[in-house]
N, C-alpha and C positions, 0 to 999 in steps of 0.2 A: 938608296932608298929602297928596294925591295925586300931586305932586311926587316925594317921597318914596317913593313907588311906584314912576313911571312912569321914573323914573332907571334902579334897578335890572333894569328890566323890557328897557329899551332897551339899558343896556351886556350883558346876558345874551343878546340875542338877535345882536347884534354881534359878541360873541364864539363862540356857535353857529355862524353865518355864516360866520367866519373860519377857524374848526375844518374845518367840512364843505368850503370850498373846498381848505384843506390837505391834508385825505384823499382829494383828486379823483387817481387816479391822472395823472404826469407824463407826457408825451411822451417814449418814451425818443430819446436822444443818437445822434443818425446817426454810423456806426460809418465810422470814416476808414479808407480801404484807398488805401494808398500806390500809384502809379504806379509798377510796378517797371521800367518804361523810363527813369523818372527815376534812380532807384535805379543801375542799369546805367551810363546816360550818366554820371552823376557820378562813377561808382567808374570810370570812362575817363578822368575829366578830373582828378582826385586820384591816380592812378597813374603822370599825368606833371608831376607837381607843381603843379597848377592846384588851389586849397585854397578850400573857402571861395566855391565856386562856386552859384549859385542857377539850378536848372536843373526846366523845369515843361515837358512835353510834352503837347502835344493830337493831334489830327486836323490842324488847322490849321496850327500851328506846332509847331515846336523851339525853345524861349528858353532860351538860355543867358547869364546874365550873372556878369561875371567879373572881378576885380582883378586886372589884368598883373603876375604874378609877377617878381622883380628879376630882371635878367639874360637873360631871356627875351624874344624877338622877338617882338612883336605880330602879322606878317603869320605866322608860323610857329604860332604857337599857333592864331589862327583858324580855319587851313588845318587842323589836327589837330582844333580842335571839328566844322568842316564834315565832316568824312569821318567822325568818330565820330557825330556826331548822324544823318548819311544811313545809315552802316550798322545804326543801332541801331532807328530811328523811320522810322513812315511817314508822319511830316507830309510836308504839299505844302510847307512853306518854313522856312527854319532862319535863326532872327534870333539875333544874337551882340549882347550891347550890353557894351562894354571899358569898364572903370575904369584909372583909372590913379592910384595913392594915394588910391582911394577917393573919385575926383572922375569923374564921367563924360567920356568921352572921344570913344566912337563906336559909331555901330549899325551892323552889318553883315545885310543882308539878302539870301537866296540861295534859287531854288528846288533843292528835295531833288532833283528829279531832273536837274538841271544839276550839281549835285556828283556824282551819281552817273555822268553821262555824262564828266565829267573823270575820275576813277576809273577807268572802264571802257575810257577814253582814246579815247572815239568824239568826242568836241570836244577844241580843242587847250586849252592854257594861255591862250592870247592871246584865244580864243572866250569861255572859262571867265569869264576876269578882265572883261569887258564886259558880264556877265551879274550881277554883283556890286554891289550898291548899298552904297554907304559914305555913313553920314550923320553928318555931326558933332555931339556932344552938349554942346559947350562953349557 
């Protein structure tokens, strides 16, 4: 007889606790605010035919990961990205990850300061080339 009384009381207690927990206010979802610099750089890339790039800009670096479009020169695209990223961001360096046919090809790292110096013609092309780090991702 005691078992018949204990089981309904236990079930009622568990349901009451579950309802209480479910009625507690949940923590609000954090609002995701897109970085307008990401959007600006992405739009600059799409305007020249670099579609579906990944752009992530922080204070430390501007990252651009893209798949090389057919009939485009990798070097030309990379220089365009360097210039656009340097003009748009305040990041200390620019990191470009190049993919070809969606396979990792290479990573280019350059200081934003060096890109701006080259754009302002305070360093030569030869000096600028020496400051660019290129690493194979194959």
